[in-house]
N, C-alpha and C positions, 0 to 999 in steps of 0.2 A: 277516166280523166284526170291526169294532174295538172292542177292548177297552180298560178304564180299571183301573188297579189301583192302591188309596190306602195308601199305606206305604212303609218303608223298610229293612226287616229281613231277617232268617231266613226269617221266617213267611211274607212277601211273596213272596219270592225262590222259596221250593218251590210256594205258589199259581201263581206266573207259570211255571213250569216245568211245571206240570202241566196247566194250561190249555195251552199250546202243543200239546200232543198231539191238541186238536182241530184236524181238517185245514179245518175252516171259519172258524178264526181267521187273518187276514191279520196285524192292527197288535196290537201290546200295548204302552200307555204305562206308565209306572209315575210317581207323584208321591207323594215326589220319586224315590224310587227310592233306590239307592246305589251304587257303582262296579263291585259284583259283578253286580250286575241287570244292568245298562248290557250286559253280554253276550245275557241273553235278553229284553231291553224297552228301548223309547226312554224314556231317564230325562227328568223335565222337572221344572226347580226350583218345584214348587209344594210349599208344607208341605203336611202331613195335615190341619193345623189350620185351612188357608185355606179354608172352603168356599167363599165367593165366587169364590176364584181357580177351584180345582176344577171347580165349576157352569158359569162361563165356559169353560172348556179344553173340556170335555166337549160343549157347545153346541156351539161351534166349532168342533170336532172330527169333528162327528155321531157319539160313541161311539153303540156300538151296547148295550152292557152294561158297568156299570161292578161293582167289588169293593171295599167299601169295608173293610178287615181290621182294624186296630188299633181299639182303645177310644174315644180321646181324640172322635176326629171322629164316631164313631157317636152317643157322649154328645152332643155337641153338635149331632148333628141334620144332620149331612152326607148318610144315606141320605133322608130325608124333602125335601131342598133339590135332590138330583139327580132324585128321582121327582116333585118339581113342575114338574121343565125339562124332562119326558118322556124321563127317561133311565132305563131298569129298572135296578135296584140289587139285589145281593145284601148282605144286613145287615140286622138289626133299626133300626127308626125309635125316635127319641129317646126315647119315651116307653116302650118296651121295652128301649133300652140301659140304661134307669137301673138293670135289675135287677143291674148290676155299678157303673154310677155312684154309688149308694148302697149303701152295705153294711146300715143301717139300713133302707134300702126292702126290701132282698132277706131279711135276717132277720124284718122284721114280718110278711112275705108268708107264711114259711115257718111261721112260729107260726098266722098267720090259718086256711093250709089244712091244717095236720098235716102239712109234709113233715119227715121228719127230719132234727134238724140237732143243734148245741150248745146248751145254756142261754146268754142271752146278757143283761146289761143297758145300755142306752144313755146316755151323758152328753153335756151341755151345759156342764156345771158342772164344772173342773177340781177345785177342794177337795171336790164331792159324790164325785168319779172317788177320789178319794185317802183320801178316807172309805172308800168301798167297800172300796178295798182292803185297808184294815186287817184284816178278816177274810174277805176271799175267799179260797178255796181255792188254792192255789202247785201246780205253775205254772196261769198263766193265757194267755189270749190276747189282745194289745193289738190294737185297730183303727182305724185312719183311717177315718171314714167315705164319703170319695169318692174319685176313682184319684188312683193314687200312685207311678204305674210298675212296679206289682208289688211294690213295697216297701213298702206303708203296714201291714204286720203283723209283731207283736213277740210269739215266744213268751217271756215272762218267766218263767224259772227260780225266782227268789226276787224276797219283796216290793219289794224296793228297784227292780231291772231293772224292775218292773209300773211305779213309781210313776215311777222317769226316762221311762219310753215315754211315759206321760199326759201329762209336764209336755214332753217336747222337742216331742209333738203338738199338744199345746191352749194352750202357753205361748210354746214356741220358734218353732212353727208351720213344722215342718221340711216339712211336707205341704203348706204353704199355707190355704187355707179348709178343703181337704181333712179336715183334723184338727178343724177345729171341734167337731165331734163325734167321738165315740168311742162304740166297741161292747166292753165287757169279756166276754169270753166261757171258758166251761169248755173246758179241754184233751182233748182226747179223743185216744184211743190207738189204734192200730193202722196196717195196712197202708196206703199213700195210693193212690188208683189216679185217674186224669184219661181222663174221658169227653167227646167231643167228638161232636155229634150234629149233624145238620141234621132244620131242621123249617120247617114253611110255614105254622103256625103250629095245625096240626088234627093232621098226623102227625108223630111225631119219629124218626126211624132213629138211632141210635147206631152211631160209627164203632167202628172196631178201639180197645181199650183202650190206655192207655199206662202209663208208670211214668217221671214227671219227679226230677230231684236237683239239689237246689236248693242243697246246700252246695259252698262253692266249693273246699272241699280234699278229699282221698280219705277214708275212712272215715265220711263225711259229717261232716267238722269242716269248722269257717271259721266264715265269716259266709254269711248267704242270699245267692241270687243270684236273677237272672231263670231259670236254670238253666242246668247245667252238661253236660247229658245227659240223653237219652230212650232209651226201650226200648219195643217193641210188640211183640207185646200184654204185659200186664201179669198176670203167671201166676198172680198171686190174685184175678183177677177171672175168678172159672169161671162156666160156664152157668148156672147156681143163682142166684148174686149177682147176674148181669146181668139175669135175669126179677124178680128180685126188687125191683132198680133202677128197672125199666120199671115196674112196679104201684105201688111205694112213691114214688119222687122224677120220675122222667123224666116221665111222663105227669101227674101232677096239678100238675106248674109248670107246664107247656104249659096246662093247663085252667086254673090259677090266675091266669097272666098274662091269659088270655081273659076270665076273669071279673072282671077289675081294668080292662079296657077297653084293656089293653096285648099286643093281641098278638103275639106274638115269633115272625119269620121271619130266617132266614139259619144263624147255626152258633151254637147253646149250647151251652158250656162246662160241665162239671160237675167240679167238685172235689172226690171223695168220702173218708174217711174208714171203712175196715171195722173199724167197733168191736166188741167184745165182743158190743155189744146190735143189730148189725144195721148196714146202708150209715147214712151221715150226709153231709149236705153242708158242704162247709168252706167253696166258693165258688162262686158263679155267675160266670165271663165271657161279653160279650154277643158272643165272637167267637172265633177260632181260637186255640188257646193257640201259645204261643213258650217251648220250640225243640217242642212234641207234636207240629205239622202235620208237621215235617221226617220222621216216623215215621210216622204215618198214612198222608201222600199218596201216598210211596212204595209204599204197599200196597193202594191203592185201584185196582178194576179198572177202574169202570163211567169215564164221561168226566166230568170233572169241572163241566166249564161247563153239560152237560146238567141236573145234579143241581143246580145252584147256581141254574139259571132255572127249574127246578122248585117252589124254594122260593119264589120271586116269585111264580110265577104260581101256588101253590097248588094243585099237582097232583104233590105229591111221592107216591110209592109206597115202600114198605121193598123190594121186586124190583128199583128203580134200582140200588140201592146194593151194589154186592158187593165183599169184600175177599177179595185171595189168599191161601194158605194161607203160612206161614212167620214170619219176622220182621224185622226192620227195627230199628236203632241207629244214635245220632247222638250222637257226640262233640263237645260244643263248646271250640274253640280263643279262647282270649281270650287278652288282652293282660296280664303280669304285673302284679299291685297291684288288679286288677278282685277285686271291686264299688267298692273305693275310689278310692284315687290309681294315676292307670296313665299313661303315653306312648304316643302313637301315632304314624304317620307313616314307619313301616319298610314297606319292599318286602315284598311276599309271592309267595314263589315255590311259584305253585297250577301242576303239570302239567296240561297237557288231556286226559292217559291219565285224570285222577282227578274234572276239572272238573264232569260232569255227575252224581256223588253229593255236590257241593259245592255248601251254600246260603248265600249271603256275607251277613252281619249288619251289619258295621260296618267298611268299606270305602271306599276314594275313590279314582277315576282320576285320575292326575294324569302327565301327558305321558306316555300311552300307560303308563303302571306304576299295579298297585294297591296302593294303599298303606293298613296299617292305620289307622281311623279311629273306633275305638268300644272298650268293654269288652271285649264276646263278638264276636270277629271272624268266625270261621268255622265252620257246623254240618256237620260231617263225618259224612256217616253210609254204612253198608252193609247189605246186604238178605243174607236168608241161610233154606234150608230150617227151620233150627230159631235160636233165640238167641245160642248159642256160633257158630255161622257168619256170624251177623250182627256180632258182635261181633267177631269175628277179621279178618272183609272194612273195618269203621268205623276199626279201629285200623292195619290196613295202609295203610289210602288215609291219617291222619294222619301217619303214617309217612315218606310222599312230599311232604309240605308244609312250608315251612316258612318261619317270619321272627322277628325280632330280638323277645324277650322274650315269646315263645309261651308259654303253658303251658294244661293242659288236668289234668282227672283220670283216673287211671290204673284204674280201679274201675268204671267206668260200667256196668251189667247182672250186676254182681257179685250183691246181694243178693236180685236177679230169678232167675239163677244157681240160688244157693242155696234157695228158693222151691221152682224148678222140682226138684229134689233129693228 
């Protein structure tokens, strides 16, 4: 079987490595991939948003199955276009990917179908938004409506911060048209949990839970990032909470999308807050999370390709998806200065002995050398019988990798370990 995976980050590398475990897979193409992915797939310089280019390549190379991993091509209709060209595909069509593509859509969906989430107001007029903030409870959360590379959310601790966030989104257009509508949302408290799930539009099968670490620096200090590390499973996510989420959030979301004529097939990501009043949805993503994928897939015992095809064919059953006991941890090695200004082009020393436990996010191959080419460079993982073992293994692997300007958090998993005690 010839496969195609759209995307270029650590998440795509994790997906590709898992797909390679299927003995029927003869070739995997990554569009565009990256310098590290090139060790596991044939990288082709076609951008993830070049829908016409992706479809032409897939048809020309007689691709048997495609996986569209990032949000942008999903929202732009990449799955629709590939399907129309006769290429079976993993991922939601554009009319379902809107669940991530528009925060206003997802908030209104939850309100309409009684799915627990934060209270909110939507604004298209900046002056009205600023006026509302005069009396709104603080802290508050400001969200750009559209896609913003995971950066379109500001948790404002003061009224001035909130107003600045609204101005930068609506007036300065720092996220382009994504900020022409904003959602101003109630600030929720409690442990956060990420739950990725497979769904064929009828059945929803949650994967093992995970905990992301968004802040750039130790002790959850510094700026928000795309994620500096993850652990799985999340100790706050008990069996009782999982049952409650299935009943009040997961199944109702799938049913709501069907009722709206927007059947969702693929991976639906639930970002949850376990509040004193019960679990609530902070956000939906229409795809695998990054770097959550890097800790979830190493624990998957089932064949990923078989499960993915079942979501496409509408034949998914809960017993198809099995996870091993134990834990997995991922530490992100980034370029110093991320998520703001950083330098790239430094050679990465990555010993073969740890390469199979490393997912490459931002690197390029130049003259046979792997060089840094992004803010988040590597996701370095470790597995174990428990979380402490997994963390020890991940950090041991980190210690064997070097590149100039490397920085990483040294406290990934600390909150989770505390919760386990």
